[in-house]
N, CA, C, O and CB atoms as a CASP TS submission, in Angstrom:
PFRMAT TS
TARGET T0000
AUTHOR 0000-0000-0000
METHOD Language model
MODEL 1
PARENT N/A
ATOM      1  N   ILE     1      99.355 132.997  87.014  1.00  0.00           N
ATOM      2  CA  ILE     1     100.487 132.474  86.270  1.00  0.00           C
ATOM      3  C   ILE     1     100.285 132.705  84.774  1.00  0.00           C
ATOM      4  O   ILE     1     101.220 133.102  84.078  1.00  0.00           O
ATOM      5  CB  ILE     1     100.682 130.978  86.564  1.00  0.00           C
ATOM      6  N   ILE     2      99.089 132.465  84.282  1.00  0.00           N
ATOM      7  CA  ILE     2      98.825 132.599  82.850  1.00  0.00           C
ATOM      8  C   ILE     2      99.007 134.044  82.392  1.00  0.00           C
ATOM      9  O   ILE     2      99.530 134.281  81.304  1.00  0.00           O
ATOM     10  CB  ILE     2      97.406 132.117  82.521  1.00  0.00           C
ATOM     11  N   LYS     3      98.588 135.001  83.196  1.00  0.00           N
ATOM     12  CA  LYS     3      98.713 136.414  82.822  1.00  0.00           C
ATOM     13  C   LYS     3     100.166 136.864  82.720  1.00  0.00           C
ATOM     14  O   LYS     3     100.449 137.863  82.059  1.00  0.00           O
ATOM     15  CB  LYS     3      97.985 137.283  83.828  1.00  0.00           C
ATOM     16  N   THR     4     101.081 136.162  83.349  1.00  0.00           N
ATOM     17  CA  THR     4     102.486 136.559  83.296  1.00  0.00           C
ATOM     18  C   THR     4     103.189 136.079  82.037  1.00  0.00           C
ATOM     19  O   THR     4     104.308 136.511  81.762  1.00  0.00           O
ATOM     20  CB  THR     4     103.211 136.035  84.503  1.00  0.00           C
ATOM     21  N   LYS     5     102.568 135.203  81.270  1.00  0.00           N
ATOM     22  CA  LYS     5     103.161 134.659  80.045  1.00  0.00           C
ATOM     23  C   LYS     5     102.428 135.215  78.840  1.00  0.00           C
ATOM     24  O   LYS     5     101.293 134.821  78.574  1.00  0.00           O
ATOM     25  CB  LYS     5     103.116 133.110  80.041  1.00  0.00           C
ATOM     26  N   LYS     6     103.058 136.125  78.103  1.00  0.00           N
ATOM     27  CA  LYS     6     102.414 136.760  76.951  1.00  0.00           C
ATOM     28  C   LYS     6     102.014 135.750  75.887  1.00  0.00           C
ATOM     29  O   LYS     6     101.011 135.952  75.202  1.00  0.00           O
ATOM     30  CB  LYS     6     103.336 137.797  76.345  1.00  0.00           C
ATOM     31  N   GLU     7     102.772 134.665  75.730  1.00  0.00           N
ATOM     32  CA  GLU     7     102.452 133.660  74.708  1.00  0.00           C
ATOM     33  C   GLU     7     101.168 132.892  75.018  1.00  0.00           C
ATOM     34  O   GLU     7     100.665 132.172  74.155  1.00  0.00           O
ATOM     35  CB  GLU     7     103.604 132.683  74.569  1.00  0.00           C
ATOM     36  N   LEU     8     100.636 133.028  76.214  1.00  0.00           N
ATOM     37  CA  LEU     8      99.397 132.348  76.595  1.00  0.00           C
ATOM     38  C   LEU     8      98.181 133.268  76.556  1.00  0.00           C
ATOM     39  O   LEU     8      97.090 132.845  76.941  1.00  0.00           O
ATOM     40  CB  LEU     8      99.540 131.762  77.978  1.00  0.00           C
ATOM     41  N   ASN     9      98.332 134.504  76.106  1.00  0.00           N
ATOM     42  CA  ASN     9      97.239 135.479  76.116  1.00  0.00           C
ATOM     43  C   ASN     9      96.018 135.054  75.318  1.00  0.00           C
ATOM     44  O   ASN     9      94.905 135.427  75.688  1.00  0.00           O
ATOM     45  CB  ASN     9      97.728 136.779  75.589  1.00  0.00           C
ATOM     46  N   ASN    10      96.169 134.297  74.253  1.00  0.00           N
ATOM     47  CA  ASN    10      95.043 133.929  73.388  1.00  0.00           C
ATOM     48  C   ASN    10      94.549 132.509  73.617  1.00  0.00           C
ATOM     49  O   ASN    10      93.836 131.960  72.777  1.00  0.00           O
ATOM     50  CB  ASN    10      95.435 134.088  71.949  1.00  0.00           C
ATOM     51  N   ILE    11      94.913 131.913  74.734  1.00  0.00           N
ATOM     52  CA  ILE    11      94.475 130.556  75.046  1.00  0.00           C
ATOM     53  C   ILE    11      93.324 130.639  76.043  1.00  0.00           C
ATOM     54  O   ILE    11      93.464 131.267  77.092  1.00  0.00           O
ATOM     55  CB  ILE    11      95.653 129.695  75.617  1.00  0.00           C
ATOM     56  N   PRO    12      92.172 130.005  75.726  1.00  0.00           N
ATOM     57  CA  PRO    12      91.051 130.042  76.670  1.00  0.00           C
ATOM     58  C   PRO    12      91.374 129.251  77.941  1.00  0.00           C
ATOM     59  O   PRO    12      92.057 128.228  77.894  1.00  0.00           O
ATOM     60  CB  PRO    12      89.777 129.484  76.010  1.00  0.00           C
ATOM     61  N   VAL    13      90.876 129.738  79.062  1.00  0.00           N
ATOM     62  CA  VAL    13      91.124 129.110  80.356  1.00  0.00           C
ATOM     63  C   VAL    13      89.785 128.861  81.037  1.00  0.00           C
ATOM     64  O   VAL    13      88.928 129.743  81.073  1.00  0.00           O
ATOM     65  CB  VAL    13      92.050 129.995  81.250  1.00  0.00           C
ATOM     66  N   ILE    14      89.610 127.665  81.572  1.00  0.00           N
ATOM     67  CA  ILE    14      88.416 127.332  82.348  1.00  0.00           C
ATOM     68  C   ILE    14      88.802 127.418  83.822  1.00  0.00           C
ATOM     69  O   ILE    14      89.740 126.752  84.260  1.00  0.00           O
ATOM     70  CB  ILE    14      87.854 125.896  81.977  1.00  0.00           C
ATOM     71  N   ALA    15      88.081 128.235  84.583  1.00  0.00           N
ATOM     72  CA  ALA    15      88.387 128.407  86.004  1.00  0.00           C
ATOM     73  C   ALA    15      87.140 128.134  86.837  1.00  0.00           C
ATOM     74  O   ALA    15      86.015 128.236  86.347  1.00  0.00           O
ATOM     75  CB  ALA    15      88.926 129.834  86.285  1.00  0.00           C
ATOM     76  N   ASN    16      87.358 127.789  88.093  1.00  0.00           N
ATOM     77  CA  ASN    16      86.278 127.521  89.053  1.00  0.00           C
ATOM     78  C   ASN    16      85.333 126.419  88.588  1.00  0.00           C
ATOM     79  O   ASN    16      84.139 126.455  88.887  1.00  0.00           O
ATOM     80  CB  ASN    16      85.487 128.786  89.305  1.00  0.00           C
ATOM     81  N   ALA    17      85.861 125.448  87.863  1.00  0.00           N
ATOM     82  CA  ALA    17      85.049 124.320  87.404  1.00  0.00           C
ATOM     83  C   ALA    17      85.160 123.184  88.418  1.00  0.00           C
ATOM     84  O   ALA    17      86.203 123.005  89.046  1.00  0.00           O
ATOM     85  CB  ALA    17      85.499 123.842  85.985  1.00  0.00           C
ATOM     86  N   ASP    18      84.096 122.431  88.572  1.00  0.00           N
ATOM     87  CA  ASP    18      84.040 121.349  89.554  1.00  0.00           C
ATOM     88  C   ASP    18      84.529 120.046  88.918  1.00  0.00           C
ATOM     89  O   ASP    18      83.725 119.187  88.558  1.00  0.00           O
ATOM     90  CB  ASP    18      82.596 121.179  90.105  1.00  0.00           C
ATOM     91  N   PHE    19      85.842 119.905  88.781  1.00  0.00           N
ATOM     92  CA  PHE    19      86.439 118.680  88.249  1.00  0.00           C
ATOM     93  C   PHE    19      87.902 118.632  88.679  1.00  0.00           C
ATOM     94  O   PHE    19      88.448 119.621  89.169  1.00  0.00           O
ATOM     95  CB  PHE    19      86.309 118.613  86.688  1.00  0.00           C
ATOM     96  N   GLY    20      88.514 117.503  88.494  1.00  0.00           N
ATOM     97  CA  GLY    20      89.946 117.400  88.777  1.00  0.00           C
ATOM     98  C   GLY    20      90.242 116.411  89.878  1.00  0.00           C
ATOM     99  O   GLY    20      89.910 115.231  89.764  1.00  0.00           O
ATOM    100  N   HIS    21      90.866 116.884  90.950  1.00  0.00           N
ATOM    101  CA  HIS    21      91.314 116.006  92.025  1.00  0.00           C
ATOM    102  C   HIS    21      90.217 115.711  93.044  1.00  0.00           C
ATOM    103  O   HIS    21      90.453 114.997  94.018  1.00  0.00           O
ATOM    104  CB  HIS    21      92.498 116.619  92.723  1.00  0.00           C
ATOM    105  N   THR    22      89.038 116.249  92.831  1.00  0.00           N
ATOM    106  CA  THR    22      87.909 115.966  93.711  1.00  0.00           C
ATOM    107  C   THR    22      86.777 115.376  92.874  1.00  0.00           C
ATOM    108  O   THR    22      86.847 115.378  91.645  1.00  0.00           O
ATOM    109  CB  THR    22      87.439 117.255  94.463  1.00  0.00           C
ATOM    110  N   THR    23      85.757 114.883  93.521  1.00  0.00           N
ATOM    111  CA  THR    23      84.607 114.339  92.805  1.00  0.00           C
ATOM    112  C   THR    23      83.836 115.475  92.171  1.00  0.00           C
ATOM    113  O   THR    23      83.571 116.453  92.871  1.00  0.00           O
ATOM    114  CB  THR    23      83.696 113.519  93.746  1.00  0.00           C
ATOM    115  N   PRO    24      83.458 115.432  90.927  1.00  0.00           N
ATOM    116  CA  PRO    24      83.657 114.353  89.955  1.00  0.00           C
ATOM    117  C   PRO    24      85.054 114.394  89.335  1.00  0.00           C
ATOM    118  O   PRO    24      85.596 115.466  89.067  1.00  0.00           O
ATOM    119  CB  PRO    24      82.601 114.437  88.855  1.00  0.00           C
ATOM    120  N   HIS    25      85.624 113.214  89.114  1.00  0.00           N
ATOM    121  CA  HIS    25      86.935 113.102  88.469  1.00  0.00           C
ATOM    122  C   HIS    25      86.724 113.064  86.963  1.00  0.00           C
ATOM    123  O   HIS    25      86.073 112.154  86.450  1.00  0.00           O
ATOM    124  CB  HIS    25      87.709 111.828  88.959  1.00  0.00           C
ATOM    125  N   ILE    26      87.261 114.033  86.259  1.00  0.00           N
ATOM    126  CA  ILE    26      87.134 114.103  84.808  1.00  0.00           C
ATOM    127  C   ILE    26      88.535 114.264  84.232  1.00  0.00           C
ATOM    128  O   ILE    26      89.341 115.038  84.747  1.00  0.00           O
ATOM    129  CB  ILE    26      86.192 115.283  84.366  1.00  0.00           C
ATOM    130  N   THR    27      88.817 113.533  83.166  1.00  0.00           N
ATOM    131  CA  THR    27      90.107 113.636  82.496  1.00  0.00           C
ATOM    132  C   THR    27      89.942 114.405  81.201  1.00  0.00           C
ATOM    133  O   THR    27      89.127 114.040  80.355  1.00  0.00           O
ATOM    134  CB  THR    27      90.707 112.241  82.227  1.00  0.00           C
ATOM    135  N   PHE    28      90.710 115.464  81.046  1.00  0.00           N
ATOM    136  CA  PHE    28      90.730 116.207  79.791  1.00  0.00           C
ATOM    137  C   PHE    28      91.924 115.731  78.983  1.00  0.00           C
ATOM    138  O   PHE    28      93.043 115.725  79.496  1.00  0.00           O
ATOM    139  CB  PHE    28      90.794 117.751  80.038  1.00  0.00           C
ATOM    140  N   PRO    29      91.721 115.332  77.730  1.00  0.00           N
ATOM    141  CA  PRO    29      92.848 114.881  76.912  1.00  0.00           C
ATOM    142  C   PRO    29      93.760 116.054  76.537  1.00  0.00           C
ATOM    143  O   PRO    29      93.276 117.106  76.119  1.00  0.00           O
ATOM    144  CB  PRO    29      92.339 114.178  75.642  1.00  0.00           C
ATOM    145  N   ILE    30      95.059 115.877  76.681  1.00  0.00           N
ATOM    146  CA  ILE    30      96.015 116.912  76.295  1.00  0.00           C
ATOM    147  C   ILE    30      96.134 116.914  74.781  1.00  0.00           C
ATOM    148  O   ILE    30      96.334 115.866  74.168  1.00  0.00           O
ATOM    149  CB  ILE    30      97.408 116.683  76.964  1.00  0.00           C
ATOM    150  N   GLY    31      96.012 118.088  74.179  1.00  0.00           N
ATOM    151  CA  GLY    31      96.136 118.212  72.735  1.00  0.00           C
ATOM    152  C   GLY    31      94.850 117.933  71.989  1.00  0.00           C
ATOM    153  O   GLY    31      94.850 117.891  70.759  1.00  0.00           O
ATOM    154  N   GLY    32      93.770 117.745  72.690  1.00  0.00           N
ATOM    155  CA  GLY    32      92.485 117.484  72.052  1.00  0.00           C
ATOM    156  C   GLY    32      91.818 118.764  71.586  1.00  0.00           C
ATOM    157  O   GLY    32      92.351 119.860  71.756  1.00  0.00           O
ATOM    158  N   THR    33      90.644 118.606  70.997  1.00  0.00           N
ATOM    159  CA  THR    33      89.846 119.735  70.534  1.00  0.00           C
ATOM    160  C   THR    33      88.517 119.702  71.269  1.00  0.00           C
ATOM    161  O   THR    33      87.903 118.645  71.414  1.00  0.00           O
ATOM    162  CB  THR    33      89.636 119.692  68.984  1.00  0.00           C
ATOM    163  N   ALA    34      88.077 120.865  71.732  1.00  0.00           N
ATOM    164  CA  ALA    34      86.823 120.934  72.478  1.00  0.00           C
ATOM    165  C   ALA    34      86.067 122.199  72.109  1.00  0.00           C
ATOM    166  O   ALA    34      86.639 123.162  71.598  1.00  0.00           O
ATOM    167  CB  ALA    34      87.084 120.888  73.994  1.00  0.00           C
ATOM    168  N   LYS    35      84.762 122.172  72.381  1.00  0.00           N
ATOM    169  CA  LYS    35      83.920 123.360  72.244  1.00  0.00           C
ATOM    170  C   LYS    35      83.366 123.681  73.619  1.00  0.00           C
ATOM    171  O   LYS    35      82.947 122.791  74.360  1.00  0.00           O
ATOM    172  CB  LYS    35      82.763 123.143  71.196  1.00  0.00           C
ATOM    173  N   LEU    36      83.368 124.961  73.947  1.00  0.00           N
ATOM    174  CA  LEU    36      82.819 125.412  75.217  1.00  0.00           C
ATOM    175  C   LEU    36      81.647 126.326  74.926  1.00  0.00           C
ATOM    176  O   LEU    36      81.803 127.364  74.285  1.00  0.00           O
ATOM    177  CB  LEU    36      83.892 126.134  76.079  1.00  0.00           C
ATOM    178  N   TYR    37      80.477 125.939  75.399  1.00  0.00           N
ATOM    179  CA  TYR    37      79.265 126.743  75.253  1.00  0.00           C
ATOM    180  C   TYR    37      78.998 127.396  76.608  1.00  0.00           C
ATOM    181  O   TYR    37      78.897 126.700  77.619  1.00  0.00           O
ATOM    182  CB  TYR    37      78.032 125.867  74.774  1.00  0.00           C
ATOM    183  N   ALA    38      78.882 128.709  76.638  1.00  0.00           N
ATOM    184  CA  ALA    38      78.682 129.409  77.911  1.00  0.00           C
ATOM    185  C   ALA    38      77.657 130.517  77.726  1.00  0.00           C
ATOM    186  O   ALA    38      77.986 131.702  77.788  1.00  0.00           O
ATOM    187  CB  ALA    38      80.020 129.989  78.446  1.00  0.00           C
ATOM    188  N   LYS    39      76.430 130.123  77.503  1.00  0.00           N
ATOM    189  CA  LYS    39      75.336 131.097  77.372  1.00  0.00           C
ATOM    190  C   LYS    39      74.392 130.877  78.544  1.00  0.00           C
ATOM    191  O   LYS    39      74.759 131.138  79.689  1.00  0.00           O
ATOM    192  CB  LYS    39      74.578 130.949  75.987  1.00  0.00           C
ATOM    193  N   GLU    40      73.172 130.396  78.273  1.00  0.00           N
ATOM    194  CA  GLU    40      72.221 130.131  79.357  1.00  0.00           C
ATOM    195  C   GLU    40      72.734 129.008  80.256  1.00  0.00           C
ATOM    196  O   GLU    40      72.634 129.082  81.480  1.00  0.00           O
ATOM    197  CB  GLU    40      70.833 129.766  78.785  1.00  0.00           C
ATOM    198  N   ARG    41      73.288 127.960  79.624  1.00  0.00           N
ATOM    199  CA  ARG    41      73.872 126.836  80.347  1.00  0.00           C
ATOM    200  C   ARG    41      75.312 126.675  79.886  1.00  0.00           C
ATOM    201  O   ARG    41      75.673 127.128  78.800  1.00  0.00           O
ATOM    202  CB  ARG    41      73.054 125.519  80.118  1.00  0.00           C
ATOM    203  N   VAL    42      76.124 126.042  80.696  1.00  0.00           N
ATOM    204  CA  VAL    42      77.518 125.804  80.326  1.00  0.00           C
ATOM    205  C   VAL    42      77.671 124.351  79.915  1.00  0.00           C
ATOM    206  O   VAL    42      77.225 123.443  80.614  1.00  0.00           O
ATOM    207  CB  VAL    42      78.483 126.154  81.497  1.00  0.00           C
ATOM    208  N   LYS    43      78.316 124.142  78.757  1.00  0.00           N
ATOM    209  CA  LYS    43      78.523 122.789  78.253  1.00  0.00           C
ATOM    210  C   LYS    43      79.913 122.725  77.636  1.00  0.00           C
ATOM    211  O   LYS    43      80.281 123.588  76.838  1.00  0.00           O
ATOM    212  CB  LYS    43      77.421 122.387  77.213  1.00  0.00           C
ATOM    213  N   LEU    44      80.684 121.708  78.001  1.00  0.00           N
ATOM    214  CA  LEU    44      81.988 121.464  77.407  1.00  0.00           C
ATOM    215  C   LEU    44      81.886 120.174  76.614  1.00  0.00           C
ATOM    216  O   LEU    44      81.548 119.126  77.165  1.00  0.00           O
ATOM    217  CB  LEU    44      83.118 121.385  78.493  1.00  0.00           C
ATOM    218  N   GLU    45      82.175 120.247  75.329  1.00  0.00           N
ATOM    219  CA  GLU    45      82.074 119.083  74.447  1.00  0.00           C
ATOM    220  C   GLU    45      83.462 118.767  73.901  1.00  0.00           C
ATOM    221  O   GLU    45      84.060 119.593  73.211  1.00  0.00           O
ATOM    222  CB  GLU    45      81.058 119.338  73.280  1.00  0.00           C
ATOM    223  N   ILE    46      83.978 117.574  74.207  1.00  0.00           N
ATOM    224  CA  ILE    46      85.271 117.145  73.670  1.00  0.00           C
ATOM    225  C   ILE    46      85.011 116.542  72.297  1.00  0.00           C
ATOM    226  O   ILE    46      84.297 115.547  72.170  1.00  0.00           O
ATOM    227  CB  ILE    46      85.991 116.113  74.628  1.00  0.00           C
ATOM    228  N   ILE    47      85.597 117.151  71.272  1.00  0.00           N
ATOM    229  CA  ILE    47      85.338 116.772  69.889  1.00  0.00           C
ATOM    230  C   ILE    47      86.342 115.742  69.389  1.00  0.00           C
ATOM    231  O   ILE    47      85.964 114.766  68.741  1.00  0.00           O
ATOM    232  CB  ILE    47      85.368 117.997  68.997  1.00  0.00           C
ATOM    233  N   LYS    48      87.612 115.957  69.689  1.00  0.00           N
ATOM    234  CA  LYS    48      88.655 115.068  69.182  1.00  0.00           C
ATOM    235  C   LYS    48      89.719 114.901  70.259  1.00  0.00           C
ATOM    236  O   LYS    48      90.097 115.860  70.932  1.00  0.00           O
ATOM    237  CB  LYS    48      89.280 115.622  67.861  1.00  0.00           C
ATOM    238  N   HIS    49      90.198 113.659  70.413  1.00  0.00           N
ATOM    239  CA  HIS    49      91.291 113.418  71.367  1.00  0.00           C
ATOM    240  C   HIS    49      92.233 112.380  70.839  1.00  0.00           C
ATOM    241  O   HIS    49      93.215 112.044  71.502  1.00  0.00           O
ATOM    242  CB  HIS    49      90.752 112.982  72.722  1.00  0.00           C
TER
END
């Protein structure tokens, strides 16, 4: 779906992550600011919400 919308081309997308409607339940704030580290380990840090 995202690839079909040109206006979304520069928005980062997190896929195949273990969160949402199954355990663990994690809420991402809409309109917040986050940093995603994806080198040796993956870390998502919510900075502002």
